[in-house]
N, C-alpha and C positions, 0 to 999 in steps of 0.2 A: 504494500500500500504506500503510495507516495504522500509526501507531506503537503498539506494545503493550508493556505493562509486563513487566519482568523483576523478580521478587521476590527481594530479598536479605535474608538474616537474619544477625545477628551474635550469637554466643554467647561466653560466658566473657569473657576479657580484651577481645575485640573490641567488646563492648557498651560498655566503659569508653573505649576508644580512639575509637569513633565517636559516643559519647554518645547512643546509641539502640539499640533492639532490631532494627530493620529499616528498609528503605527500598525504594522502587520506582523503577525507571529506565525511561524510555521508550526503546525501541530500534526501529529500522527495519531489518529484515533480520537479519543476525547479526554478531557481533563476537567477538574472541578473549577468553578469560578475562583475559588481561593488559590488554586494552583496557577491559574492564569495571572492573577495579581502578582504572585511571586515571579513568574516569568517576565512580566512587564518591568518589574523592579530590576531584574537581572539585565534586561535589554537596555534600559535607560540609565543604569548605574545609580539607582536611588532605592531607598527602602519604601516602595510604594505601599506595602501593607501598613507600615507605620504612618505614612502620610494619610492614608484612608482611615486610620484608627482601627484596623482590623487585625493588627498584629497579635491581639489577644483572642482572635477567632470570632469576634462579634461584628455585626454590621448594624450601625445605628442609622436608621432611615432619616433621622433629622440632620445628619451630617452630609450625606450624599445619596444619590440614587444610581442604580445600575440598571441598564435596559439591555436585554438580550433579544435580538431579533424582534424588536418592537414591543416587548413585554417587560414591565418593571419587575425586578427580582425583589421580593419581599425579604426583610431582614432575616427571618428564620430560614429562608431557603438559600442564603448566600453560600454556605458550605456544601449544599446539596445539589446546586445547579451545575449541570454538565455543559461544557462548551465543546462544540464539535467543529471540524473543518467546514469553512464556509459561513460560520456564524458572524454576526455583527454585534459588537458590544460597545455600549456608550457609558462612560463615567461622567456624571455631572453633579452640580450642586442640588441639594434637596429642594423639593417643591413644597415642603411642609413649612408653614409659617403662620403667624398670627396677625391680627390686625384689627 
């Protein structure tokens, strides 16, 4: 099986953190969203898990959102969501707010 790209897009603050709008990662098979975050960190030379605040294995929906193929990943599913070749993943600021 050949490796296929997963397209990753960064919006808002994540563009500043990652110093780019997007990146592509070669994957073979599937990996968890948590593992993808680790791979992004390796590619960019930053601790992306720490920057997201998921280095402790938690995803706080008030801090950021992750959208995989047009669907928002809920906090509890962050470590359960599988990313496969051809997927499109977006990291962005949270849409939760008060007012």
